[in-house]
N, C-alpha and C positions, 0 to 999 in steps of 0.2 A: 600441319602437311607441308612441306619445302614445297616454293613457287613451282620450280622444275616438275615436280611430280606433281603436282595441281594442276599444271598446265596440261601434261602427259594426259591425266586422266578426263580433261575437258575436252580434246582434241580427240580422241579414244569417244566419249560418248558424242559426240557428232558426227563421227565417221561412217558413211553407210555401209563401211563391210566391217562393222565391228561384229565379232560373234554374238548373236543372243544372252549367250551365258555370261560375257564381258559386260554387256549394256543390263543385262540383270545384277549381276554384281556392284554397278557404277550407278543405279536407280538407288541404290541405299548408303549411297555418299552421302556426309555431314556437310559435305558443299552446297549450298543451294544453287549454284552457275552451273555445278556439274548435273545435279538432277535435274534441271531445265534444258540442259544440254541433251539428254536421255530421251525426256518428254517430247522434245522436236525432232528428234530421230523417225524421218520414216518407215528405217528398219527395225524399230524397237520391235520385242517382244510383247504380247497380249499381255503377259503377267505383271512385267516391268510396270508398263501404262497404268494394269488396275493397282499396282502399287503409289505409284503418283500419283494419281486423281483422287486419293484422302490423303494426299500431302499437306503441311499445315500454312507454305507458299503458295497463295493465289494464283501467280504467275506459273507456276508450274501445273497446275490443275485446268488452266485457262491450256498452257501448249496442249495437255493432254486433249483435251477437248478439242483442237482443231486437228491433231496429226490425223492422216486420211486411216491410217492404223488401227485406230483404237474402234473397240467395238460399239454395236449402237448402246446396248442398254448402257455403257458407261457413258457416252453423251449425255443420254436421256438424263442420266443422275446429273448429274454436273448444270444442266439447264434446271435444274433445281437446287444447285448449290445456294448455301446462307448468306455466302459473298456475292454482294451484286455484282460487285469487279469481276467474278468470273462467268456472270451469269451474261454482261454486259458483253465481254472478250467474245463468248461465242454467240452474240446476238451483230456482232461487228464482222466476223469472220464469213466471208461472202463465197466461200467453199461450203461455208455449212450446209449439211442436207436441209432439205424443203421444210421436212415431216420438224425436224428442229426449232427451225426459222419461224415455224406456225404454232408449237407450244411457247417459245421466248418471244412473240407477238402478245399472247396473256397473260406477260408476267404484269405482276403487280404491282413492279417497280415501273415510272412512268419513262425515265429514260432507256431502261431496258427495253421495253416494247416499242419505243417509237424506233431505236434505232433497227432492231428486228425488221420490221417492216420498212422501215430503208435499206437496208439490205434486202430484202424479198424484193422491194420493187427494182433495187439495180439489178438485182441476178434475173430478172423477168425482161428488162429493158433492154439490154442487152446482149447477142448471143457470143461474143468473143468475149471469155474472163479476163485476158488478157487488158482489159480497157476497165476494168471495173475500178482498184483502186485507183486508178487516175483519175477517172468521174469523179470518186469522192473528193481525192485528193483539190479539183481543180474545185467542186461544190465548195469545201471547206473555205480556200481562198476567196473565193468572190462572196462569202459570207463574211467575210473577216470584218472587224471593226478598225483594223489599221489603216487608217489612211498613207498612200504611198507603198501600200505593199504587195509587190506583185509576183514574188516567187519564193517559192516555200523551200 
């Protein structure tokens, strides 16, 4: 695929006004970045998200899991994904449904269960969603082992 054609498809895949039919076609692209953009698109059709939930690329499956348009049954299947990175990515998402966070708190992997528990605590600690990521960043910076490191 030529650079210009690939770039055009990449932009289309992230376009909120792109037709569901076009997004469905782009979800079958051979290019990971294009499929990832479709998975991130809030207007991606459920059929495309179902297809991408089985993608071989874990980043694409994470994007499907945190897409607000993804049906609950797909999210719950991704919470049991064999790749720990997919489960961790879901556990880290502050907008993750509470029921899914509860499931991830019970994960066999301690990193996943710990992160799901931290996300759940952050979610209930602060009523405004806009402060969640900022809190997590500052907690990370304050726990950082780099002396003199003050800004991220």
